C-alpha positions in Angstrom: 0.0 0.0 0.0 2.8 2.4 0.8 4.5 1.6 -2.5 1.5 2.7 -4.5 1.3 6.0 -2.6 4.9 6.7 -3.4 4.4 5.9 -7.0 1.5 8.3 -7.2 3.6 11.0 -5.6 6.4 10.3 -8.1 3.9 10.6 -10.9 2.7 14.0 -9.5 6.3 15.2 -9.3 6.9 14.2 -12.9 3.8 16.0 -14.1 4.8 19.1 -12.2 8.2 19.0 -14.0 6.5 19.0 -17.3 4.5 22.2 -16.5 6.1 25.5 -17.7 7.9 27.3 -14.9 5.3 30.1 -14.8 2.6 27.6 -14.0 4.8 25.7 -11.5 4.5 28.8 -9.3 0.7 28.5 -9.4 0.9 24.9 -8.4 3.1 25.8 -5.5 0.7 28.6 -4.5 -2.2 26.1 -4.6 -0.3 23.6 -2.4 0.4 26.4 0.1 -3.3 27.3 0.0 -4.3 23.7 0.8 -1.8 23.4 3.6 -2.9 26.7 5.1 -6.6 25.6 4.9 -5.8 22.3 6.6 -3.8 24.1 9.3 -6.7 26.6 9.9 -9.2 23.8 10.2 -7.1 21.9 12.8 -6.5 25.1 14.8 -10.2 26.0 14.7 -11.1 22.6 16.1 -8.7 23.2 19.0 -10.3 26.6 19.7 -13.8 25.3 20.3 -15.4 26.7 23.4 -15.9 24.4 26.3 -19.4 24.5 27.8 -19.4 25.4 31.5 -15.8 26.7 31.5 -16.8 29.8 33.6 -19.4 28.1 35.7 -19.3 29.6 39.3 -16.8 32.4 38.3 -19.4 35.1 37.5 -22.1 36.4 39.9 -25.1 38.7 39.2 -26.5 41.0 41.9 -29.9 40.0 43.3 -31.5 43.2 41.9 -30.2 42.6 38.3 -33.7 42.7 36.8 -34.9 45.7 38.7 -35.4 49.0 36.8 -32.5 51.5 37.0 -33.0 54.6 39.0 -32.0 56.7 36.0 -35.2 55.5 34.1 -37.7 56.1 37.0 -39.1 59.1 35.1 -40.0 57.0 32.1 -41.7 54.1 33.9 
């Protein structure tokens, strides 16, 4: 199985060699794009928020839902 993978990579390298130099740069840019996309996806998976991470660390005052004194004239 590994041998067939190496052969396909060798075939890809041979095809790249046949491409004019100007287009080889585009191939390299595309490879860089794919690698960057893969890295972004992996880093985004690692950054997912964990549910309950701040549980017990924040407190709300008992009068949180009470109207503010500043708005008494409007109520």
